[in-house]
mmJSON file of the N, C-alpha and C atoms, coordinates in Angstrom:
{"data_MODEL":{"atom_site":{
"group_PDB":["ATOM","ATOM","ATOM","ATOM","ATOM","ATOM","ATOM","ATOM","ATOM","ATOM","ATOM","ATOM","ATOM","ATOM","ATOM","ATOM","ATOM","ATOM","ATOM","ATOM","ATOM","ATOM","ATOM","ATOM","ATOM","ATOM","ATOM","ATOM","ATOM","ATOM","ATOM","ATOM","ATOM","ATOM","ATOM","ATOM","ATOM","ATOM","ATOM","ATOM","ATOM","ATOM","ATOM","ATOM","ATOM","ATOM","ATOM","ATOM","ATOM","ATOM","ATOM","ATOM","ATOM","ATOM","ATOM","ATOM","ATOM","ATOM","ATOM","ATOM","ATOM","ATOM","ATOM","ATOM","ATOM","ATOM","ATOM","ATOM","ATOM","ATOM","ATOM","ATOM","ATOM","ATOM","ATOM","ATOM","ATOM","ATOM","ATOM","ATOM","ATOM","ATOM","ATOM","ATOM","ATOM","ATOM","ATOM","ATOM","ATOM","ATOM","ATOM","ATOM","ATOM","ATOM","ATOM","ATOM","ATOM","ATOM","ATOM","ATOM","ATOM","ATOM","ATOM","ATOM","ATOM","ATOM","ATOM","ATOM","ATOM","ATOM","ATOM","ATOM","ATOM","ATOM","ATOM","ATOM","ATOM","ATOM","ATOM","ATOM","ATOM","ATOM","ATOM","ATOM","ATOM","ATOM","ATOM","ATOM","ATOM","ATOM","ATOM","ATOM","ATOM","ATOM","ATOM","ATOM","ATOM","ATOM","ATOM","ATOM","ATOM","ATOM","ATOM","ATOM"],
"id":[1,2,3,4,5,6,7,8,9,10,11,12,13,14,15,16,17,18,19,20,21,22,23,24,25,26,27,28,29,30,31,32,33,34,35,36,37,38,39,40,41,42,43,44,45,46,47,48,49,50,51,52,53,54,55,56,57,58,59,60,61,62,63,64,65,66,67,68,69,70,71,72,73,74,75,76,77,78,79,80,81,82,83,84,85,86,87,88,89,90,91,92,93,94,95,96,97,98,99,100,101,102,103,104,105,106,107,108,109,110,111,112,113,114,115,116,117,118,119,120,121,122,123,124,125,126,127,128,129,130,131,132,133,134,135,136,137,138,139,140,141,142,143,144],
"type_symbol":["N","C","C","N","C","C","N","C","C","N","C","C","N","C","C","N","C","C","N","C","C","N","C","C","N","C","C","N","C","C","N","C","C","N","C","C","N","C","C","N","C","C","N","C","C","N","C","C","N","C","C","N","C","C","N","C","C","N","C","C","N","C","C","N","C","C","N","C","C","N","C","C","N","C","C","N","C","C","N","C","C","N","C","C","N","C","C","N","C","C","N","C","C","N","C","C","N","C","C","N","C","C","N","C","C","N","C","C","N","C","C","N","C","C","N","C","C","N","C","C","N","C","C","N","C","C","N","C","C","N","C","C","N","C","C","N","C","C","N","C","C","N","C","C"],
"label_atom_id":["N","CA","C","N","CA","C","N","CA","C","N","CA","C","N","CA","C","N","CA","C","N","CA","C","N","CA","C","N","CA","C","N","CA","C","N","CA","C","N","CA","C","N","CA","C","N","CA","C","N","CA","C","N","CA","C","N","CA","C","N","CA","C","N","CA","C","N","CA","C","N","CA","C","N","CA","C","N","CA","C","N","CA","C","N","CA","C","N","CA","C","N","CA","C","N","CA","C","N","CA","C","N","CA","C","N","CA","C","N","CA","C","N","CA","C","N","CA","C","N","CA","C","N","CA","C","N","CA","C","N","CA","C","N","CA","C","N","CA","C","N","CA","C","N","CA","C","N","CA","C","N","CA","C","N","CA","C","N","CA","C","N","CA","C","N","CA","C"],
"label_alt_id":[null,null,null,null,null,null,null,null,null,null,null,null,null,null,null,null,null,null,null,null,null,null,null,null,null,null,null,null,null,null,null,null,null,null,null,null,null,null,null,null,null,null,null,null,null,null,null,null,null,null,null,null,null,null,null,null,null,null,null,null,null,null,null,null,null,null,null,null,null,null,null,null,null,null,null,null,null,null,null,null,null,null,null,null,null,null,null,null,null,null,null,null,null,null,null,null,null,null,null,null,null,null,null,null,null,null,null,null,null,null,null,null,null,null,null,null,null,null,null,null,null,null,null,null,null,null,null,null,null,null,null,null,null,null,null,null,null,null,null,null,null,null,null,null],
"label_comp_id":["UNK","UNK","UNK","UNK","UNK","UNK","UNK","UNK","UNK","UNK","UNK","UNK","UNK","UNK","UNK","UNK","UNK","UNK","UNK","UNK","UNK","UNK","UNK","UNK","UNK","UNK","UNK","UNK","UNK","UNK","UNK","UNK","UNK","UNK","UNK","UNK","UNK","UNK","UNK","UNK","UNK","UNK","UNK","UNK","UNK","UNK","UNK","UNK","UNK","UNK","UNK","UNK","UNK","UNK","UNK","UNK","UNK","UNK","UNK","UNK","UNK","UNK","UNK","UNK","UNK","UNK","UNK","UNK","UNK","UNK","UNK","UNK","UNK","UNK","UNK","UNK","UNK","UNK","UNK","UNK","UNK","UNK","UNK","UNK","UNK","UNK","UNK","UNK","UNK","UNK","UNK","UNK","UNK","UNK","UNK","UNK","UNK","UNK","UNK","UNK","UNK","UNK","UNK","UNK","UNK","UNK","UNK","UNK","UNK","UNK","UNK","UNK","UNK","UNK","UNK","UNK","UNK","UNK","UNK","UNK","UNK","UNK","UNK","UNK","UNK","UNK","UNK","UNK","UNK","UNK","UNK","UNK","UNK","UNK","UNK","UNK","UNK","UNK","UNK","UNK","UNK","UNK","UNK","UNK"],
"label_asym_id":["A","A","A","A","A","A","A","A","A","A","A","A","A","A","A","A","A","A","A","A","A","A","A","A","A","A","A","A","A","A","A","A","A","A","A","A","A","A","A","A","A","A","A","A","A","A","A","A","A","A","A","A","A","A","A","A","A","A","A","A","A","A","A","A","A","A","A","A","A","A","A","A","A","A","A","A","A","A","A","A","A","A","A","A","A","A","A","A","A","A","A","A","A","A","A","A","A","A","A","A","A","A","A","A","A","A","A","A","A","A","A","A","A","A","A","A","A","A","A","A","A","A","A","A","A","A","A","A","A","A","A","A","A","A","A","A","A","A","A","A","A","A","A","A"],
"label_entity_id":["1","1","1","1","1","1","1","1","1","1","1","1","1","1","1","1","1","1","1","1","1","1","1","1","1","1","1","1","1","1","1","1","1","1","1","1","1","1","1","1","1","1","1","1","1","1","1","1","1","1","1","1","1","1","1","1","1","1","1","1","1","1","1","1","1","1","1","1","1","1","1","1","1","1","1","1","1","1","1","1","1","1","1","1","1","1","1","1","1","1","1","1","1","1","1","1","1","1","1","1","1","1","1","1","1","1","1","1","1","1","1","1","1","1","1","1","1","1","1","1","1","1","1","1","1","1","1","1","1","1","1","1","1","1","1","1","1","1","1","1","1","1","1","1"],
"label_seq_id":[1,1,1,2,2,2,3,3,3,4,4,4,5,5,5,6,6,6,7,7,7,8,8,8,9,9,9,10,10,10,11,11,11,12,12,12,13,13,13,14,14,14,15,15,15,16,16,16,17,17,17,18,18,18,19,19,19,20,20,20,21,21,21,22,22,22,23,23,23,24,24,24,25,25,25,26,26,26,27,27,27,28,28,28,29,29,29,30,30,30,31,31,31,32,32,32,33,33,33,34,34,34,35,35,35,36,36,36,37,37,37,38,38,38,39,39,39,40,40,40,41,41,41,42,42,42,43,43,43,44,44,44,45,45,45,46,46,46,47,47,47,48,48,48],
"pdbx_PDB_ins_code":[null,null,null,null,null,null,null,null,null,null,null,null,null,null,null,null,null,null,null,null,null,null,null,null,null,null,null,null,null,null,null,null,null,null,null,null,null,null,null,null,null,null,null,null,null,null,null,null,null,null,null,null,null,null,null,null,null,null,null,null,null,null,null,null,null,null,null,null,null,null,null,null,null,null,null,null,null,null,null,null,null,null,null,null,null,null,null,null,null,null,null,null,null,null,null,null,null,null,null,null,null,null,null,null,null,null,null,null,null,null,null,null,null,null,null,null,null,null,null,null,null,null,null,null,null,null,null,null,null,null,null,null,null,null,null,null,null,null,null,null,null,null,null,null],
"Cartn_x":[33.441,34.113,35.72,35.976,37.42,38.318,38.111,38.406,38.36,37.073,37.606,38.87,38.557,39.311,41.177,41.361,42.768,42.714,41.825,42.601,42.715,42.194,42.621,43.806,44.295,45.855,46.525,46.809,47.321,48.04,47.09,46.923,47.806,47.042,47.808,49.18,49.394,50.693,51.742,51.274,52.132,52.556,51.486,51.321,51.891,51.742,51.637,52.351,52.84,53.445,54.915,56.047,57.579,58.156,58.891,59.99,61.306,61.703,62.593,64.184,64.217,64.816,63.985,62.15,61.947,61.675,61.426,60.777,59.756,58.491,57.608,57.731,56.858,57.272,57.37,56.189,56.041,57.313,57.837,58.998,60.093,60.17,61.011,61.154,60.106,59.93,59.846,59.793,60.376,58.501,57.452,56.342,55.623,56.167,55.431,56.539,56.411,57.608,57.881,56.754,56.686,55.842,55.824,54.974,53.395,52.656,51.075,50.064,49.22,48.16,47.553,46.722,45.51,44.516,44.01,42.978,42.775,44.465,44.107,43.783,44.091,43.581,41.905,41.621,40.126,38.923,39.456,38.637,39.13,39.741,40.027,38.673,38.813,37.708,38.306,37.973,38.279,37.613,36.903,35.693,36.55,37.072,37.581,38.525],
"Cartn_y":[-50.802,-48.649,-49.769,-50.185,-51.006,-50.559,-51.034,-51.484,-49.89,-49.033,-47.594,-47.169,-47.611,-46.074,-46.744,-48.235,-48.874,-48.167,-47.794,-47.383,-45.766,-45.099,-43.982,-42.94,-44.728,-44.227,-45.168,-46.083,-46.05,-45.307,-44.367,-43.332,-42.573,-41.822,-41.112,-41.467,-42.596,-43.294,-43.334,-43.683,-44.005,-42.4,-41.232,-40.558,-38.952,-39.059,-37.187,-37.598,-38.681,-38.62,-38.753,-38.126,-38.093,-38.61,-39.051,-39.721,-38.904,-39.721,-38.9,-37.961,-38.782,-38.033,-37.711,-37.082,-36.062,-36.025,-37.668,-38.576,-38.757,-39.355,-39.968,-41.521,-42.317,-43.785,-44.098,-42.871,-42.803,-41.973,-40.751,-40.705,-41.65,-42.467,-43.379,-44.037,-44.668,-45.365,-44.909,-43.679,-42.814,-42.776,-42.981,-42.849,-41.46,-40.598,-39.361,-38.299,-37.129,-35.96,-35.245,-35.207,-34.486,-34.71,-34.605,-34.588,-34.624,-34.914,-34.571,-34.252,-32.854,-32.63,-33.378,-33.296,-34.727,-34.044,-32.462,-32.143,-32.668,-32.643,-32.742,-33.952,-35.207,-36.773,-36.463,-36.189,-35.979,-35.7,-33.985,-33.404,-33.579,-34.973,-35.235,-35.524,-34.68,-35.154,-35.494,-36.661,-37.036,-36.677,-36.275,-35.719,-33.901,-33.165,-31.913,-31.672],
"Cartn_z":[-14.63,-14.163,-13.762,-12.749,-12.352,-13.899,-14.953,-15.974,-16.647,-16.645,-17.472,-16.41,-14.647,-14.778,-15.005,-14.507,-15.042,-16.415,-17.478,-18.856,-18.74,-17.989,-17.962,-17.176,-16.224,-15.755,-16.246,-17.403,-18.152,-19.563,-19.762,-20.372,-20.09,-18.795,-18.004,-17.626,-17.0,-16.53,-18.025,-19.409,-20.499,-21.348,-21.483,-22.404,-21.251,-19.885,-18.983,-17.997,-17.618,-15.851,-16.761,-15.768,-16.515,-15.365,-15.686,-14.621,-13.943,-13.477,-12.992,-13.672,-15.136,-16.203,-17.455,-16.544,-17.616,-18.95,-18.744,-20.187,-19.947,-20.692,-20.392,-20.642,-20.353,-20.833,-22.732,-23.1,-24.382,-25.171,-24.723,-25.689,-25.271,-24.151,-23.773,-25.078,-25.861,-26.669,-28.07,-27.802,-29.486,-30.113,-29.14,-29.752,-29.692,-28.609,-28.614,-28.601,-29.015,-28.987,-27.792,-27.072,-25.672,-25.15,-23.378,-22.703,-23.284,-22.983,-23.569,-22.181,-22.485,-21.089,-21.336,-20.182,-19.623,-20.607,-20.684,-21.011,-22.614,-23.393,-24.284,-24.667,-23.666,-23.688,-23.59,-22.667,-22.267,-22.864,-24.228,-24.892,-26.046,-26.202,-27.839,-28.883,-29.478,-30.613,-31.761,-32.252,-33.648,-34.765,-34.689,-36.088,-35.81,-35.439,-35.772,-36.48],
"occupancy":[1.0,1.0,1.0,1.0,1.0,1.0,1.0,1.0,1.0,1.0,1.0,1.0,1.0,1.0,1.0,1.0,1.0,1.0,1.0,1.0,1.0,1.0,1.0,1.0,1.0,1.0,1.0,1.0,1.0,1.0,1.0,1.0,1.0,1.0,1.0,1.0,1.0,1.0,1.0,1.0,1.0,1.0,1.0,1.0,1.0,1.0,1.0,1.0,1.0,1.0,1.0,1.0,1.0,1.0,1.0,1.0,1.0,1.0,1.0,1.0,1.0,1.0,1.0,1.0,1.0,1.0,1.0,1.0,1.0,1.0,1.0,1.0,1.0,1.0,1.0,1.0,1.0,1.0,1.0,1.0,1.0,1.0,1.0,1.0,1.0,1.0,1.0,1.0,1.0,1.0,1.0,1.0,1.0,1.0,1.0,1.0,1.0,1.0,1.0,1.0,1.0,1.0,1.0,1.0,1.0,1.0,1.0,1.0,1.0,1.0,1.0,1.0,1.0,1.0,1.0,1.0,1.0,1.0,1.0,1.0,1.0,1.0,1.0,1.0,1.0,1.0,1.0,1.0,1.0,1.0,1.0,1.0,1.0,1.0,1.0,1.0,1.0,1.0,1.0,1.0,1.0,1.0,1.0,1.0],
"B_iso_or_equiv":[0.0,0.0,0.0,0.0,0.0,0.0,0.0,0.0,0.0,0.0,0.0,0.0,0.0,0.0,0.0,0.0,0.0,0.0,0.0,0.0,0.0,0.0,0.0,0.0,0.0,0.0,0.0,0.0,0.0,0.0,0.0,0.0,0.0,0.0,0.0,0.0,0.0,0.0,0.0,0.0,0.0,0.0,0.0,0.0,0.0,0.0,0.0,0.0,0.0,0.0,0.0,0.0,0.0,0.0,0.0,0.0,0.0,0.0,0.0,0.0,0.0,0.0,0.0,0.0,0.0,0.0,0.0,0.0,0.0,0.0,0.0,0.0,0.0,0.0,0.0,0.0,0.0,0.0,0.0,0.0,0.0,0.0,0.0,0.0,0.0,0.0,0.0,0.0,0.0,0.0,0.0,0.0,0.0,0.0,0.0,0.0,0.0,0.0,0.0,0.0,0.0,0.0,0.0,0.0,0.0,0.0,0.0,0.0,0.0,0.0,0.0,0.0,0.0,0.0,0.0,0.0,0.0,0.0,0.0,0.0,0.0,0.0,0.0,0.0,0.0,0.0,0.0,0.0,0.0,0.0,0.0,0.0,0.0,0.0,0.0,0.0,0.0,0.0,0.0,0.0,0.0,0.0,0.0,0.0],
"pdbx_formal_charge":[null,null,null,null,null,null,null,null,null,null,null,null,null,null,null,null,null,null,null,null,null,null,null,null,null,null,null,null,null,null,null,null,null,null,null,null,null,null,null,null,null,null,null,null,null,null,null,null,null,null,null,null,null,null,null,null,null,null,null,null,null,null,null,null,null,null,null,null,null,null,null,null,null,null,null,null,null,null,null,null,null,null,null,null,null,null,null,null,null,null,null,null,null,null,null,null,null,null,null,null,null,null,null,null,null,null,null,null,null,null,null,null,null,null,null,null,null,null,null,null,null,null,null,null,null,null,null,null,null,null,null,null,null,null,null,null,null,null,null,null,null,null,null,null],
"auth_seq_id":[1,1,1,2,2,2,3,3,3,4,4,4,5,5,5,6,6,6,7,7,7,8,8,8,9,9,9,10,10,10,11,11,11,12,12,12,13,13,13,14,14,14,15,15,15,16,16,16,17,17,17,18,18,18,19,19,19,20,20,20,21,21,21,22,22,22,23,23,23,24,24,24,25,25,25,26,26,26,27,27,27,28,28,28,29,29,29,30,30,30,31,31,31,32,32,32,33,33,33,34,34,34,35,35,35,36,36,36,37,37,37,38,38,38,39,39,39,40,40,40,41,41,41,42,42,42,43,43,43,44,44,44,45,45,45,46,46,46,47,47,47,48,48,48],
"auth_comp_id":["UNK","UNK","UNK","UNK","UNK","UNK","UNK","UNK","UNK","UNK","UNK","UNK","UNK","UNK","UNK","UNK","UNK","UNK","UNK","UNK","UNK","UNK","UNK","UNK","UNK","UNK","UNK","UNK","UNK","UNK","UNK","UNK","UNK","UNK","UNK","UNK","UNK","UNK","UNK","UNK","UNK","UNK","UNK","UNK","UNK","UNK","UNK","UNK","UNK","UNK","UNK","UNK","UNK","UNK","UNK","UNK","UNK","UNK","UNK","UNK","UNK","UNK","UNK","UNK","UNK","UNK","UNK","UNK","UNK","UNK","UNK","UNK","UNK","UNK","UNK","UNK","UNK","UNK","UNK","UNK","UNK","UNK","UNK","UNK","UNK","UNK","UNK","UNK","UNK","UNK","UNK","UNK","UNK","UNK","UNK","UNK","UNK","UNK","UNK","UNK","UNK","UNK","UNK","UNK","UNK","UNK","UNK","UNK","UNK","UNK","UNK","UNK","UNK","UNK","UNK","UNK","UNK","UNK","UNK","UNK","UNK","UNK","UNK","UNK","UNK","UNK","UNK","UNK","UNK","UNK","UNK","UNK","UNK","UNK","UNK","UNK","UNK","UNK","UNK","UNK","UNK","UNK","UNK","UNK"],
"auth_asym_id":["A","A","A","A","A","A","A","A","A","A","A","A","A","A","A","A","A","A","A","A","A","A","A","A","A","A","A","A","A","A","A","A","A","A","A","A","A","A","A","A","A","A","A","A","A","A","A","A","A","A","A","A","A","A","A","A","A","A","A","A","A","A","A","A","A","A","A","A","A","A","A","A","A","A","A","A","A","A","A","A","A","A","A","A","A","A","A","A","A","A","A","A","A","A","A","A","A","A","A","A","A","A","A","A","A","A","A","A","A","A","A","A","A","A","A","A","A","A","A","A","A","A","A","A","A","A","A","A","A","A","A","A","A","A","A","A","A","A","A","A","A","A","A","A"],
"auth_atom_id":["N","CA","C","N","CA","C","N","CA","C","N","CA","C","N","CA","C","N","CA","C","N","CA","C","N","CA","C","N","CA","C","N","CA","C","N","CA","C","N","CA","C","N","CA","C","N","CA","C","N","CA","C","N","CA","C","N","CA","C","N","CA","C","N","CA","C","N","CA","C","N","CA","C","N","CA","C","N","CA","C","N","CA","C","N","CA","C","N","CA","C","N","CA","C","N","CA","C","N","CA","C","N","CA","C","N","CA","C","N","CA","C","N","CA","C","N","CA","C","N","CA","C","N","CA","C","N","CA","C","N","CA","C","N","CA","C","N","CA","C","N","CA","C","N","CA","C","N","CA","C","N","CA","C","N","CA","C","N","CA","C","N","CA","C","N","CA","C"],
"pdbx_PDB_model_num":[1,1,1,1,1,1,1,1,1,1,1,1,1,1,1,1,1,1,1,1,1,1,1,1,1,1,1,1,1,1,1,1,1,1,1,1,1,1,1,1,1,1,1,1,1,1,1,1,1,1,1,1,1,1,1,1,1,1,1,1,1,1,1,1,1,1,1,1,1,1,1,1,1,1,1,1,1,1,1,1,1,1,1,1,1,1,1,1,1,1,1,1,1,1,1,1,1,1,1,1,1,1,1,1,1,1,1,1,1,1,1,1,1,1,1,1,1,1,1,1,1,1,1,1,1,1,1,1,1,1,1,1,1,1,1,1,1,1,1,1,1,1,1,1]
}}}
């Protein structure tokens, strides 16, 4: 369970959490175009 919680936190931190500059770590690296909503990650369906 600890591993699952750490994975969720890692995804939230990299894709949802914005820093003082208003960017997420993924945006700073150029991997994302903008902040991702947590609902989009939790309810992601790869088959849709």
